[in-house]
C-alpha positions, 0 to 999 in steps of 0.5 A, a space after each residue: 785130219 786130211 790134209 787140202 790138196 793142194 799140198 798133196 799137189 806141191 809135194 807131188 810135183 817136187 817129187 816129181 821135179 827131184 825125181 828127174 834131177 836125181 836121174 838126169 845127174 846118175 844116167 846122165 851127168 854130163 848133161 848138167 854139169 860139162 863133159 868133165 863131171 864124175 866128181 864134184 869139186 868135194 869129191 862125191 860122186 854125182 851118181 850117187 847125188 843123183 841117186 840120194 835126189 832119186 830117193 828124196 823124190 821117191 819119198 814125196 811121190 810116195 807122200 803125195 799118193 798117200 795123203 796122210 799129214 806126218 808123212 807130208 809135213 816129214 817129206 816138205 821138211 826134206 825138200 825145204 833143206 835141199 831147196 835152200 842148198 839145193 841154190 848154191 850146190 848147182 851155182 857152184 858146181 856149175 861154174 867149176 866144170 863148165 867155168 862160167 861166173 857163178 855171180 851175176 843174172 843169171 845165176 841170181 834168177 836161178 837162185 830166185 826162181 829155186 827159192 820163189 818156185 819151190 822155196 814159198 810153196 814148201 813152207 805156206 805147205 808146212 804152216 798149213 800142216 802144223 795147223 792142222 796137227 795143233 789142231 784138236 780133230 774137231 776144230 776144223 769149222 774154225 779155220 775156214 779157210 782149211 777147209 777142202 774147196 767141197 766142203 765149202 759149200 756145207 753149213 758149218 755147225 
């Protein structure tokens, strides 16, 4: 069963953002975390963090390009884990290196923005992909909301 187009778009868009963040961490960590930021406080290289983010982003872009529901579900799960961890890691490290308070309106707006902009679409995406997986092959007619936009005008059998 093929997933909806918006599912591929969500994974592809988030994959592109993660690749950009990975390249930024790998090539220019000082642009994101400040001049003294060759390692984050837990002694992990920011270049390694960028390489891992870049790899996850490339996997998301490839999953969006192939469009199978299994690959989209796997990558969406990985991106959701990263989305839940990212606000704390970014805020803590920016606050550590730039001596910026890690609480307040700026930190809250960044965390809420990441959760609403990435987490909610990924959760909805995973729900749809799970529903597609659990349905038998011929039961697409029972769920008209899951049909593609180009199939809406076709009569239901």
